[in-house]
GUZA-808712 format. One record per residue: residue in three letters; x, y, z of N, C-alpha, C, O in turn. Coordinates in steps of 0.02 Angstrom, whole numbers, plus 50000, padded with zeros to 5 digits. Layout:
REM GUZA-808712
R  residu    npx    npy    npz   capx   capy   capz    cpx    cpy    cpz    opx    opy    opz
R     ALA      X      Y      Z      X      Y      Z      X      Y      Z      X      Y      Z
...
***
This chain:
REM GUZA-808712
R  residu    npx    npy    npz   capx   capy   capz    cpx    cpy    cpz    opx    opy    opz
R     UNK  50042  49941  50000  50000  49999  50000  50044  50062  50000  50087  50070  50044
R     UNK  50035  50104  49952  50076  50166  49949  50057  50214  50006  49999  50219  50027
R     UNK  50108  50246  50028  50098  50294  50085  50067  50359  50057  50094  50389  50010
R     UNK  50011  50380  50085  49981  50442  50065  50019  50500  50091  50038  50498  50149
R     UNK  50032  50553  50052  50068  50612  50079  50025  50647  50131  49964  50646  50128
R     UNK  50057  50678  50177  50020  50714  50232  49978  50769  50202  49992  50796  50148
R     UNK  49926  50785  50239  49878  50837  50217  49913  50906  50215  49895  50949  50175
R     UNK  49963  50916  50260  49995  50981  50263  50031  51001  50198  50040  51061  50184
R     UNK  50050  50951  50157  50086  50970  50096  50039  50998  50044  50063  51027  49995
R     UNK  49976  50991  50051  49926  51020  50004  49873  51055  50043  49839  51025  50084
R     UNK  49866  51119  50029  49815  51160  50063  49782  51204  50010  49816  51241  49974
R     UNK  49718  51198  50006  49680  51236  49955  49684  51311  49969  49688  51351  49922
R     UNK  49684  51329  50032  49689  51401  50047  49755  51433  50027  49758  51489  50003
R     UNK  49806  51395  50039  49873  51421  50019  49878  51427  49943  49904  51476  49917
R     UNK  49852  51376  49908  49851  51378  49835  49811  51438  49809  49831  51471  49761
R     UNK  49754  51451  49842  49714  51508  49819  49746  51571  49834  49743  51617  49793
R     UNK  49780  51577  49891  49818  51638  49908  49876  51650  49858  49888  51706  49837
R     UNK  49909  51597  49842  49964  51603  49794  49939  51623  49725  49969  51664  49690
R     UNK  49881  51592  49708  49851  51612  49642  49830  51687  49642  49840  51722  49593
R     UNK  49802  51710  49696  49780  51782  49697  49841  51828  49697  49840  51881  49667
R     UNK  49893  51806  49731  49953  51848  49730  49980  51851  49660  49998  51905  49637
R     UNK  49984  51793  49625  50008  51796  49557  49962  51837  49511  49985  51871  49465
R     UNK  49899  51834  49524  49848  51874  49484  49858  51949  49497  49857  51989  49450
R     UNK  49868  51968  49560  49880  52039  49575  49947  52063  49545  49953  52119  49522
R     UNK  49996  52019  49547  50059  52038  49515  50051  52046  49440  50081  52092  49411
R     UNK  50012  52004  49409  49999  52011  49337  49964  52077  49321  49980  52109  49272
R     UNK  49915  52096  49362  49879  52160  49352  49929  52219  49359  49927  52267  49320
R     UNK  49974  52214  49411  50022  52268  49419  50069  52274  49359  50085  52329  49337
R     UNK  50089  52217  49334  50134  52217  49276  50098  52246  49216  50128  52283  49178
R     UNK  50034  52230  49207  49997  52257  49150  49990  52333  49155  49994  52369  49105
R     UNK  49977  52357  49219  49975  52429  49228  50042  52461  49210  50045  52512  49175
R     UNK  50095  52431  49234  50162  52457  49218  50174  52457  49142  50203  52504  49114
R     UNK  50151  52403  49110  50158  52398  49036  50120  52454  49002  50144  52483  48954
R     UNK  50060  52469  49026  50021  52525  48995  50056  52592  49004  50058  52632  48958
R     UNK  50083  52602  49065  50119  52666  49077  50179  52672  49033  50194  52726  49007
R     UNK  50216  52616  49023  50274  52620  48979  50254  52631  48906  50289  52664  48868
R     UNK  50197  52602  48886  50176  52614  48818  50156  52689  48808  50168  52717  48755
R     UNK  50125  52719  48858  50110  52790  48855  50174  52831  48848  50180  52875  48805
R     UNK  50222  52816  48890  50286  52853  48887  50320  52843  48819  50349  52890  48792
R     UNK  50315  52782  48793  50344  52770  48728  50310  52811  48673  50344  52838  48628
R     UNK  50245  52815  48675  50208  52857  48627  50227  52931  48632  50235  52965  48582
R     UNK  50235  52955  48696  50255  53026  48703  50324  53037  48675  50334  53085  48637
R     UNK  50371  52995  48693  50438  53003  48668  50442  52995  48593  50482  53029  48561
R     UNK  50402  52951  48565  50401  52945  48492  50374  53008  48459  50402  53030  48408
R     UNK  50322  53036  48486  50294  53097  48458  50344  53153  48465  50350  53193  48419
R     UNK  50381  53158  48520  50431  53211  48527  50486  53203  48474  50505  53252  48442
R     UNK  50510  53142  48466  50563  53131  48417  50539  53146  48349  50576  53174  48309
R     UNK  50476  53127  48332  50447  53140  48267  50441  53214  48254  50456  53238  48199
R     UNK  50417  53251  48305  50413  53323  48299  50481  53355  48288  50489  53401  48247
R     UNK  50530  53330  48326  50597  53361  48320  50625  53346  48251  50660  53388  48222
R     UNK  50613  53286  48223  50637  53271  48155  50598  53306  48101  50627  53326  48050
R     UNK  50533  53315  48111  50492  53346  48058  50499  53422  48058  50490  53454  48007
R     UNK  50515  53450  48116  50520  53524  48118  50576  53550  48078  50571  53607  48054
R     UNK  50631  53513  48068  50688  53533  48028  50725  53591  48056  50748  53634  48018
R     UNK  50733  53594  48125  50772  53648  48154  50846  53645  48135  50880  53696  48127
R     UNK  50870  53583  48127  50942  53577  48111  50956  53604  48041  51004  53640  48030
R     UNK  50912  53585  47993  50922  53611  47924  50916  53686  47921  50956  53718  47886
R     UNK  50868  53716  47956  50862  53787  47955  50922  53820  47987  50946  53872  47963
R     UNK  50948  53790  48041  51009  53818  48073  51069  53812  48028  51112  53857  48028
R     UNK  51075  53757  47989  51130  53751  47942  51126  53805  47886  51176  53836  47868
R     UNK  51065  53815  47861  51058  53865  47809  51076  53934  47836  51109  53973  47802
R     UNK  51054  53949  47898  51068  54013  47927  51143  54021  47938  51171  54075  47929
R     UNK  51177  53967  47956  51249  53971  47966  51285  53982  47900  51332  54021  47897
R     UNK  51262  53947  47846  51293  53961  47780  51284  54032  47757  51330  54063  47730
R     UNK  51222  54060  47768  51209  54129  47750  51255  54178  47789  51282  54225  47761
R     UNK  51261  54164  47852  51305  54207  47894  51377  54201  47874  51414  54250  47876
R     UNK  51399  54141  47854  51469  54135  47829  51481  54171  47766  51533  54203  47756
R     UNK  51430  54168  47720  51437  54208  47657  51442  54282  47672  51485  54317  47645
R     UNK  51399  54307  47715  51402  54377  47734  51469  54395  47767  51495  54450  47756
R     UNK  51494  54350  47806  51559  54362  47840  51613  54367  47787  51658  54409  47792
R     UNK  51611  54325  47736  51663  54329  47684  51656  54393  47644  51707  54423  47626
R     UNK  51596  54414  47629  51586  54477  47595  51612  54537  47634  51643  54582  47607
R     UNK  51598  54536  47699  51622  54590  47741  51698  54589  47746  51729  54642  47748
R     UNK  51727  54531  47746  51800  54527  47748  51830  54555  47682  51882  54589  47683
R     UNK  51798  54540  47626  51821  54570  47561  51816  54644  47562  51862  54679  47541
R     UNK  51758  54670  47586  51750  54741  47589  51801  54775  47635  51828  54828  47619
R     UNK  51815  54744  47691  51866  54769  47736  51934  54770  47704  51971  54817  47713
R     UNK  51951  54717  47665  52014  54716  47630  52020  54771  47579  52073  54802  47572
R     UNK  51966  54784  47542  51964  54839  47491  51975  54905  47526  52015  54946  47503
R     UNK  51941  54917  47582  51948  54979  47620  52020  54987  47645  52046  55043  47646
R     UNK  52051  54932  47666  52120  54937  47688  52164  54959  47631  52208  55001  47640
R     UNK  52152  54929  47572  52194  54953  47514  52183  55024  47498  52231  55058  47481
R     UNK  52121  55049  47503  52108  55120  47491  52142  55162  47543  52168  55215  47527
R     UNK  52142  55139  47605  52173  55177  47658  52249  55180  47647  52281  55231  47658
R     UNK  52277  55123  47625  52350  55124  47611  52366  55172  47554  52415  55208  47557
R     UNK  52325  55171  47502  52337  55216  47446  52328  55288  47465  52361  55332  47438
R     UNK  52283  55302  47511  52273  55370  47534  52330  55395  47579  52353  55452  47574
R     UNK  52351  55350  47622  52405  55368  47671  52475  55373  47637  52522  55398  47668
R     UNK  52481  55348  47574  52546  55352  47539  52534  55393  47476  52518  55364  47424
R     UNK  52540  55459  47480  52526  55502  47423  52577  55493  47367  52559  55502  47309
R     UNK  52639  55476  47382  52689  55468  47327  52669  55411  47281  52672  55419  47220
R     UNK  52650  55355  47310  52630  55299  47268  52566  55317  47232  52557  55298  47174
R     UNK  52521  55353  47264  52459  55371  47232  52471  55419  47176  52439  55411  47123
R     UNK  52516  55469  47182  52532  55515  47128  52566  55478  47070  52551  55492  47012
R     UNK  52610  55432  47084  52642  55393  47032  52590  55355  46992  52594  55351  46931
R     UNK  52542  55326  47027  52489  55289  46992  52448  55335  46948  52429  55317  46892
R     UNK  52433  55395  46975  52392  55443  46937  52431  55464  46874  52402  55465  46819
R     UNK  52495  55480  46880  52534  55500  46823  52538  55445  46770  52535  55458  46710
R     UNK  52545  55384  46794  52548  55326  46747  52481  55320  46709  52479  55308  46649
R     UNK  52426  55328  46749  52360  55320  46714  52347  55376  46668  52319  55365  46614
R     UNK  52365  55441  46686  52352  55495  46640  52396  55493  46579  52374  55512  46525
R     UNK  52455  55469  46586  52499  55463  46526  52472  55411  46478  52476  55420  46417
R     UNK  52445  55358  46504  52416  55305  46463  52349  55327  46431  52335  55310  46373
R     UNK  52310  55365  46468  52244  55385  46442  52250  55436  46388  52210  55434  46341
R     UNK  52299  55483  46393  52305  55535  46342  52347  55513  46282  52344  55544  46228
R     UNK  52386  55460  46290  52427  55433  46236  52493  55472  46227  52529  55461  46179
R     UNK  52509  55517  46272  52574  55555  46267  52628  55516  46304  52615  55483  46355
R     UNK  52688  55518  46278  52743  55488  46315  52762  55531  46374  52753  55592  46372
R     UNK  52789  55499  46425  52807  55536  46486  52869  55580  46474  52880  55628  46511
R     UNK  52908  55566  46425  52968  55606  46411  52945  55668  46372  52902  55665  46328
R     UNK  52977  55725  46390  52961  55789  46356  53002  55802  46293  52992  55854  46261
R     UNK  53048  55756  46274  53090  55766  46215  53052  55747  46154  53028  55690  46151
R     UNK  53044  55790  46102  53006  55771  46042  53046  55722  45999  53107  55719  46001
R     UNK  53008  55684  45961  53041  55635  45917  53074  55669  45858  53044  55712  45825
R     UNK  53135  55649  45844  53175  55678  45789  53169  55634  45728  53171  55573  45733
R     UNK  53163  55666  45670  53163  55628  45608  53217  55653  45560  53251  55703  45574
R     UNK  53225  55620  45507  53281  55637  45462  53266  55699  45420  53312  55730  45395
R     UNK  53202  55718  45410  53186  55775  45366  53162  55831  45408  53134  55819  45462
R     UNK  53171  55893  45386  53145  55951  45423  53071  55955  45417  53042  55934  45367
R     UNK  53040  55982  45468  52970  55988  45472  52949  56056  45440  52981  56107  45450
R     UNK  52895  56053  45402  52868  56114  45374  52828  56153  45423  52816  56131  45479
R     UNK  52805  56214  45402  52765  56253  45450  52701  56220  45466  52679  56222  45524
R     UNK  52667  56187  45415  52603  56153  45433  52615  56096  45478  52578  56085  45526
R     UNK  52667  56058  45463  52680  55999  45506  52700  56021  45575  52684  55988  45624
R     UNK  52736  56077  45578  52757  56102  45645  52695  56124  45684  52692  56112  45745
R     UNK  52647  56155  45652  52588  56175  45687  52546  56113  45708  52520  56110  45763
R     UNK  52542  56065  45662  52506  56004  45683  52539  55968  45740  52505  55939  45783
R     UNK  52607  55970  45740  52641  55936  45795  52629  55972  45860  52632  55941  45913
R     UNK  52616  56038  45858  52602  56075  45920  52535  56061  45948  52523  56073  46008
R     UNK  52489  56036  45907  52421  56022  45934  52423  55954  45971  52443  55904  45942
R     UNK  52402  55951  46032  52403  55888  46070  52348  55842  46048  52304  55862  46009
R     UNK  52351  55781  46073  52303  55729  46054  52234  55741  46084  52185  55716  46057
R     UNK  52229  55780  46139  52166  55788  46171  52123  55839  46135  52065  55848  46156
R     UNK  52146  55873  46082  52105  55921  46044  52105  55990  46071  52071  56033  46043
R     UNK  52142  56006  46125  52143  56074  46153  52206  56108  46127  52260  56083  46141
R     UNK  52201  56163  46090  52260  56196  46065  52298  56230  46120  52268  56257  46166
R     UNK  52364  56228  46117  52405  56260  46165  52402  56336  46160  52389  56362  46106
R     UNK  52415  56370  46214  52415  56444  46217  52485  56467  46210  52529  56446  46248
R     UNK  52499  56512  46162  52568  56533  46147  52576  56605  46174  52535  56649  46161
R     UNK  52630  56615  46211  52651  56681  46234  52719  56693  46206  52770  56672  46234
R     UNK  52718  56726  46148  52783  56738  46114  52806  56674  46083  52771  56643  46043
R     UNK  52866  56655  46102  52894  56593  46075  52880  56534  46121  52890  56476  46101
R     UNK  52857  56548  46183  52845  56493  46230  52773  56469  46221  52727  56509  46217
R     UNK  52766  56407  46217  52699  56373  46209  52681  56345  46277  52718  56305  46306
R     UNK  52623  56367  46302  52599  56343  46366  52532  56307  46356  52490  56327  46316
R     UNK  52524  56255  46394  52461  56220  46391  52412  56251  46441  52432  56280  46491
R     UNK  52348  56245  46427  52298  56276  46471  52300  56244  46539  52315  56185  46547
R     UNK  52284  56284  46589  52283  56264  46659  52218  56225  46670  52164  56249  46654
R     UNK  52224  56165  46696  52166  56122  46707  52162  56111  46783  52213  56096  46815
R     UNK  52103  56117  46809  52094  56104  46881  52091  56028  46891  52046  55993  46868
R     UNK  52140  56004  46925  52147  55931  46935  52094  55905  46984  52083  55844  46989
R     UNK  52061  55950  47021  52013  55922  47069  51951  55895  47032  51916  55852  47059
R     UNK  51937  55919  46972  51879  55897  46936  51895  55849  46879  51851  55834  46838
R     UNK  51957  55824  46875  51978  55780  46822  51964  55708  46843  51986  55687  46896
R     UNK  51927  55672  46801  51916  55600  46814  51964  55558  46776  51968  55563  46714
R     UNK  51999  55517  46808  52050  55475  46779  52017  55412  46752  51980  55378  46788
R     UNK  52029  55398  46690  52000  55340  46657  52055  55289  46644  52106  55304  46613
R     UNK  52045  55230  46667  52095  55177  46658  52090  55148  46587  52041  55162  46552
R     UNK  52138  55109  46564  52134  55080  46498  52073  55038  46485  52050  55033  46428
R     UNK  52046  55005  46537  51987  54967  46525  51922  55005  46535  51868  54976  46542
R     UNK  51929  55074  46536  51872  55120  46537  51829  55113  46601  51769  55126  46599
R     UNK  51859  55093  46657  51825  55093  46722  51843  55155  46760  51901  55172  46765
R     UNK  51794  55189  46787  51805  55251  46823  51829  55231  46893  51799  55189  46926
R     UNK  51886  55262  46914  51915  55251  46979  51881  55301  47028  51883  55362  47018
R     UNK  51852  55273  47080  51820  55316  47128  51870  55355  47168  51923  55328  47185
R     UNK  51856  55416  47182  51903  55455  47221  51906  55431  47293  51854  55410  47319
R     UNK  51964  55433  47327  51968  55407  47394  51926  55449  47443  51918  55510  47434
R     UNK  51900  55416  47493  51862  55449  47543  51906  55483  47594  51964  55464  47603
R     UNK  51879  55531  47628  51917  55563  47681  51937  55512  47735  51902  55461  47743
R     UNK  51990  55524  47770  52012  55474  47820  51962  55463  47875  51956  55407  47900
R     UNK  51924  55513  47894  51874  55504  47948  51819  55455  47925  51799  55411  47963
R     UNK  51794  55465  47863  51741  55422  47838  51768  55350  47829  51732  55302  47843
R     UNK  51830  55344  47807  51860  55276  47797  51865  55241  47865  51850  55182  47871
R     UNK  51887  55278  47915  51893  55248  47980  51826  55230  48007  51819  55177  48039
R     UNK  51773  55273  47996  51708  55257  48019  51683  55192  47985  51654  55149  48017
R     UNK  51695  55188  47919  51671  55128  47882  51708  55066  47907  51678  55013  47915
R     UNK  51775  55074  47920  51812  55015  47944  51786  54994  48014  51779  54934  48028
R     UNK  51773  55043  48057  51747  55028  48124  51676  54994  48119  51661  54946  48155
R     UNK  51636  55020  48072  51570  54992  48061  51574  54920  48037  51536  54878  48060
R     UNK  51621  54907  47991  51631  54841  47965  51655  54793  48018  51632  54735  48022
R     UNK  51701  54817  48059  51726  54777  48114  51668  54759  48163  51664  54702  48187
R     UNK  51625  54808  48177  51569  54795  48222  51522  54745  48193  51499  54700  48226
R     UNK  51507  54754  48128  51460  54707  48095  51489  54636  48093  51455  54585  48103
R     UNK  51553  54635  48080  51586  54568  48079  51586  54535  48147  51577  54474  48153
R     UNK  51596  54577  48199  51592  54549  48268  51521  54524  48283  51512  54470  48312
R     UNK  51472  54563  48264  51401  54543  48275  51386  54477  48238  51357  54431  48266
R     UNK  51408  54474  48174  51395  54411  48138  51430  54352  48170  51402  54297  48172
R     UNK  51492  54363  48195  51527  54307  48228  51488  54287  48290  51483  54227  48305
R     UNK  51461  54338  48327  51421  54319  48386  51358  54279  48367  51340  54232  48402
R     UNK  51326  54299  48313  51268  54264  48289  51285  54192  48270  51247  54145  48285
R     UNK  51342  54184  48237  51361  54118  48216  51378  54074  48279  51361  54014  48280
R     UNK  51410  54103  48327  51425  54064  48388  51361  54045  48423  51354  53988  48447
R     UNK  51312  54093  48426  51249  54076  48459  51211  54022  48423  51183  53978  48455
R     UNK  51210  54024  48356  51176  53973  48317  51213  53904  48325  51180  53852  48329
R     UNK  51278  53905  48328  51316  53844  48339  51301  53813  48407  51295  53752  48415
R     UNK  51294  53859  48459  51278  53831  48526  51206  53803  48527  51194  53751  48558
R     UNK  51160  53837  48494  51093  53812  48490  51089  53746  48454  51051  53702  48473
R     UNK  51128  53739  48400  51131  53677  48364  51159  53619  48407  51132  53564  48406
R     UNK  51211  53634  48443  51240  53583  48488  51191  53562  48542  51187  53503  48561
R     UNK  51152  53614  48569  51103  53596  48619  51048  53551  48591  51027  53503  48623
R     UNK  51026  53568  48530  50973  53529  48498  50997  53458  48485  50960  53410  48494
R     UNK  51060  53454  48464  51088  53387  48453  51091  53346  48520  51078  53286  48522
R     UNK  51110  53380  48573  51112  53345  48639  51043  53324  48660  51034  53269  48685
R     UNK  50992  53368  48650  50923  53349  48668  50901  53289  48626  50870  53242  48652
R     UNK  50917  53290  48562  50898  53234  48520  50930  53169  48541  50899  53116  48540
R     UNK  50994  53175  48562  51029  53114  48586  50999  53087  48650  50990  53026  48657
R     UNK  50981  53132  48697  50949  53113  48759  50879  53081  48744  50859  53032  48776
R     UNK  50844  53108  48698  50779  53078  48681  50788  53009  48650  50749  52963  48663
R     UNK  50840  53002  48608  50854  52934  48581  50871  52885  48635  50848  52828  48634
R     UNK  50912  52906  48683  50932  52861  48737  50868  52842  48779  50859  52783  48796
R     UNK  50826  52891  48795  50765  52876  48831  50719  52829  48792  50687  52785  48820
R     UNK  50717  52841  48727  50675  52800  48684  50700  52726  48686  50660  52680  48689
R     UNK  50766  52717  48683  50795  52650  48685  50782  52617  48754  50767  52557  48758
R     UNK  50788  52657  48808  50775  52630  48875  50702  52608  48882  50687  52554  48909
R     UNK  50656  52650  48857  50584  52632  48861  50569  52570  48821  50531  52527  48843
R     UNK  50597  52565  48763  50588  52503  48723  50614  52443  48759  50581  52390  48758
R     UNK  50672  52448  48791  50702  52393  48830  50657  52372  48887  50645  52313  48900
R     UNK  50631  52424  48923  50586  52411  48980  50521  52377  48956  50495  52332  48988
R     UNK  50497  52402  48898  50434  52372  48871  50445  52298  48853  50402  52256  48866
R     UNK  50502  52284  48822  50516  52215  48806  50523  52171  48867  50498  52115  48868
R     UNK  50556  52197  48919  50563  52160  48983  50494  52147  49015  50479  52093  49040
R     UNK  50451  52201  49013  50385  52193  49044  50342  52141  49004  50304  52103  49033
R     UNK  50349  52142  48936  50313  52093  48897  50334  52024  48912  50294  51978  48914
R     UNK  50401  52016  48923  50429  51951  48939  50404  51926  49008  50389  51867  49017
R     UNK  50400  51972  49055  50375  51954  49121  50300  51936  49119  50277  51891  49153
R     UNK  50264  51974  49077  50192  51957  49072  50183  51887  49042  50140  51848  49065
R     UNK  50222  51871  48991  50216  51804  48963  50235  51749  49014  50203  51697  49018
R     UNK  50287  51764  49052  50306  51715  49103  50252  51707  49156  50239  51651  49179
R     UNK  50222  51762  49177  50169  51756  49228  50107  51720  49199  50075  51681  49233
R     UNK  50092  51735  49138  50035  51700  49107  50048  51625  49104  50003  51584  49116
R     UNK  50111  51607  49086  50129  51536  49083  50125  51502  49150  50101  51446  49155
R     UNK  50151  51538  49204  50145  51509  49270  50075  51502  49294  50058  51452  49325
R     UNK  50031  51553  49279  49962  51551  49299  49927  51494  49263  49887  51457  49293
R     UNK  49942  51486  49199  49910  51431  49162  49936  51363  49188  49899  51314  49182
R     UNK  49994  51359  49216  50022  51296  49240  49995  51277  49310  49993  51218  49327
R     UNK  49975  51328  49351  49953  51315  49419  49891  51272  49422  49890  51224  49461
R     UNK  49836  51288  49383  49776  51245  49385  49792  51172  49366  49766  51125  49394
R     UNK  49836  51165  49316  49856  51098  49295  49889  51060  49350  49875  51001  49360
R     UNK  49935  51096  49386  49968  51064  49441  49919  51044  49498  49923  50989  49526
R     UNK  49874  51089  49513  49825  51072  49564  49780  51016  49545  49762  50975  49587
R     UNK  49762  51012  49481  49720  50957  49458  49759  50891  49462  49732  50839  49481
R     UNK  49822  50894  49445  49864  50831  49449  49869  50808  49521  49866  50749  49536
R     UNK  49876  50858  49565  49883  50841  49638  49818  50809  49664  49820  50762  49703
R     UNK  49760  50835  49643  49697  50809  49664  49684  50738  49635  49656  50694  49668
R     UNK  49706  50728  49573  49700  50663  49545  49743  50612  49583  49722  50556  49596
R     UNK  49802  50632  49599  49846  50584  49640  49813  50569  49707  49813  50512  49729
R     UNK  49785  50620  49739  49752  50610  49804  49691  50564  49796  49676  50522  49838
R     UNK  49657  50573  49742  49599  50531  49730  49616  50457  49718  49582  50412  49743
R     UNK  49670  50446  49680  49693  50380  49668  49715  50348  49733  49703  50289  49745
R     UNK  49748  50387  49776  49772  50360  49840  49713  50339  49884  49714  50287  49917
R     UNK  49661  50382  49885  49599  50367  49923  49565  50304  49896  49541  50262  49934
R     UNK  49562  50298  49829  49532  50239  49800  49570  50175  49818  49539  50124  49833
R     UNK  49635  50179  49816  49677  50120  49835  49666  50104  49910  49661  50045  49929
R     UNK  49663  50156  49951  49654  50143  50021  49586  50113  50034  49578  50069  50077
R     UNK  49536  50137  49995  49467  50111  50003  49465  50036  49984  49433  49995  50017
R     UNK  49500  50020  49929  49502  49950  49908  49534  49906  49961  49511  49850  49973
R     UNK  49587  49931  49992  49623  49889  50042  49578  49880  50104  49573  49826  50133
R     UNK  49544  49935  50121  49499  49930  50181  49440  49881  50165  49419  49842  50208
R     UNK  49415  49885  50104  49359  49841  50084  49381  49767  50084  49344  49723  50106
R     UNK  49441  49756  50060  49466  49688  50058  49475  49661  50130  49459  49603  50144
R     UNK  49501  49703  50174  49510  49682  50243  49444  49668  50277  49439  49623  50319
R     UNK  49394  49708  50259  49327  49700  50288  49296  49634  50264  49264  49597  50302
R     UNK  49307  49619  50199  49279  49558  50173  49314  49497  50208  49281  49447  50223
R     UNK  49378  49501  50219  49412  49445  50251  49388  49438  50323  49381  49382  50348
R     UNK  49374  49495  50355  49350  49494  50423  49279  49463  50427  49262  49427  50474
R     UNK  49238  49477  50376  49170  49451  50376  49171  49377  50360  49130  49341  50388
R     UNK  49216  49353  50318  49216  49282  50300  49243  49242  50359  49225  49183  50366
R     UNK  49285  49270  50402  49308  49233  50458  49250  49223  50510  49259  49193  50562
***
């Protein structure tokens, strides 16, 4: 006769308490799973808004525009420096002016007339006295003098027919240089500010990505725990049923033994 296990090893109340504890734990895990899903949706919407807004592309375009303006301002500043150097060095400026005027009028810089092998006639001599600019010289006796021209109103024309702008006064040039320096400094400040904002946005996006990965990992872990709990809960009724069947078989065997003993006692 097999020995029946003691009644203390199986208690319906304990099994019910354990089942209810597992059920409460399952409900808590489901609540936690719902909360994590809500957080995941919020973080996904934030990341989607950050990607769709295009703040990074707008910031890059703004940076490129500011860099182009910075290069233009640097070129203007370089041109003003050249003008300032030309203004502060009058000898070099006068040499340039003389060179340009000699090329524009077509006269050689040397005052010695060209000599030829034949003598010049009176008509040829008069024609040679007329300059190329069409203004006849003024003669005082034997001395030929050219008309006095006010150089302040003369515009110098270069060989490529571009008009050279007269230099600005030193005060205005200094003011323009100071203004350009100030604008350049402001643009540099704007570029630094935009770069800092871009770096902050990149850091925020990186933190959102990290949070998103963490939430996904927690969600996967919670789903795994839910499946494990469901598996254990599904296994518990089967185990209790198996235990009851074993107990029933033991009772049947004990009943048979008692019945056989009773029959033997009756026959005696």
